[in-house]
N, C-alpha and C positions, 0 to 999 in steps of 0.2 A: 603576463596575467597572473600565473600561479605564484603565491607567496607575497604578492604586492599588497599594499594597504587597500582596504575596501574603497572603491571609487564612488560610493553612494550610500544613502541611508539604509540601515537594517530594516527590512520589512517582514522578516519571518525567521524562525529558528526552530529546529527540531532537535532530536537527541544527538544527532551526529553532524549536522551541517547548519550553516547560516545562509540567509538569502538577502541580497542587497539589490536595491533599485539602482540601475546604472544609466537610466534615461533612455529615450528613444523607444519606449515600449519593450525594454529588455531588463532581465534580471540576471544577476550572477549568483549561482549557488556554489558555496565554498565549503568543502569538508574540513573539519578541524584536525584531521590526521591525513598523512600523505596517502592518496589513492589515485589510481589511474581511471579517469572518467571516460576514456575512449570507448570501452565496451558498452557503457550505459548510453552514450550518445549514439552508438551504432544501432542498438536495439530500438531506441526511440525513432530513429530515422526509418528503420525497417517497418515499424508499426505505422508510422505516418504514411508511408507509401502504400500500406495495406488498407488505409482508410480508418484506422483506429484513432480515437481522439487523444492525442498527446501534444504537449507544447512543441513548437518549432525550435530546433536546436540551431544556434548560430555559430558557436565556437566551443572548443574544448581544449583544455591544456592542464595536464596533471590533475589536481584536485578541484579544478574550477570548470564550471559548465555554464555557458551563457545561453539563455533561452528567452522566448517571448514572455512578457509579463501578462498574466491572465487577469481578467476582471472577475468580479463576483467573490464568493467566499467558499470555503470548503464545506463538505456535507456535514461534518461534525459540528462546525460552528452554526450552520443553518439549523441543525436539530436543536441547538441551544436557544435559538430565536423562535423556531416554529416546530415544536416537538410533535404537534398533531400530524406532521408529514412523515412520521417515522415509517409507516408502512410503504409509502411511496418511495422513500429513500432506500429501504431494504430491497424493494423490487428493482430499483435503478442499479443498485450495487450488483445484484444477481445478473441483470442484463449485461452489465459491463464485463463481468467474468465470462458469461456465455459468449459474448462477441469476441473477447480476447482469445478464448480457447479455440476459436475457429482458425486462428492464424498459425501456420507452421513456424517453428523456431528458425532463425537464420543460421546458416552454417557457422560453426565455431562458437555458438552460445553455450556456455558451460552448463552441464546437467546438474539436476538436483533431485534427490529422493527417488532414484532409480530410473528405469527406462521411460521414455516418452518424448514426443517430438513437438509439443505445443509450447508457446511462449507462456511462461509463468511470471507473474509480477512478484508474488510472495510477500507483498505488503499492501494488498489492495483492499483497504478498509475505508470508512467514511472520511478520515482526515486526509486521505490522499486522492480524494475526488473533489475537484473544483467545479462548482456550479456557475458556469459562465453564461454570457449572453448568447453563445453559440451552442450551449448544451454542456453536459458533464464532460470534463477533461481529466484524465488520469495523470498524476504527477509521481515523482520519486521512483525511478526505475533502477535504483542502485542494486536492488536484490534480484533483478530479472535473471531467470535461468530457463533452461529447456527441461521439460519433463511431462508427467501425467497431469492432466487438468485437475483431477480430484485433489491432488496435493495442494494446489493453489487455493481451492475452496476450503480445504482443511486449515490452511494457514490463516486465511481471513477469519474463519470462525474462531480459531484459537486466540487471535489477537483481540477480537471483540469480546470474547468470553473471559479473558484473563487479565486485561489491562487494568491498572490502578485507576481509581475514579478521580484522582486529583488531576488527571490529564483531560477530564471531561469538563466542558464549560460549567461554570458555577451554577448557572440557571438550571442545569439538568440534574445536579447532584441529589436533590430531594426525591427525584423519581427515576434515578438512573437504573435501578434494578429492573423496574417494569419496562422502561424504554429499551434497555439492552435486550431483554427477553423478546420483545416484539420485533426489534430490528433483526436479531439473529433468526428468529422463526421465519420472517418474511424472506430473508436472504436465502436460507436453506431451501425454502419451498420453491424459490424461483431458479436456483442454480441447477443446471442440467447435470453436472458431474457430481458423483457421490463421494463425499470426503471420508467415509467411515474406514475404508481400508488403509488410509494414510494417517489417521489421527495420532496414533501412538508414536510413530516414527517422527512425524513433523513436530509434535509437542515436545518430545525429548530433545530434538535438535534446537528448537527455538529456546528451550530452557537454558541452553549453553550460550546464547547470544549475549555479548558483553553489554548490550543496551537494555537487556531485560533485568528488571529489578528482582531482588530476592523473593519478595512476596508473589510477584508474577510467576517466577520460576516454580515456586511451590504449587501454585494453581495448575500450571501446565503439567507438572509431574503427576498430580492427582488425576488429571484428565487422561494422561497416558496410561496410568494404572487401570483406570476404569475401562478404557478401550481394550486393554490386553486381557481382561477377565473373560473366561469362556462364557458363552451364552448359556443360560440355564436350560 
């Protein structure tokens, strides 16, 4: 499987991986650089056993992961079509974080951002929530780690606050600032875990991510600096 020609049409692409339809209700997600997908598959299976909504994993080999194909569209695309649902989507995103952070991390899951024993997605924002016929399903667990739940909330906030607007659906760009503010406010109001103690550390680490653009890194560093200032 790994390294072979794609056996089906391209149906999605992110900053690091491509997704192909391979038939029979399955997709192949293939990373563009060599990676071991076994840990991601293991954490997804752990979460599925715990009742958290993730795609079913069928096979894993090297940089390739075969999963069920989900219907519907992602939350970000849905905002492009139905921006009036921004508050509902912000609340749904918060509820997914709350539900995820009730689940203890499996043994052997690598830690991130200090001590903690919860499963952290560390990329759980609207583009990684599929709105399917069975409800919201969370995808892309390549960054999953063990840690403190507040760090996961901090990462989601930072991604939403710092990402370039060319990644946003064109229909949203004229009102992206207002919608982004409403989405973030609704998300933070619903999230149980406080991100403030983690903001500076998470922002500085995310700014070093090779998939983060220079302008995004600058925004992250400004957020880190603001978070590090002593309260008046």
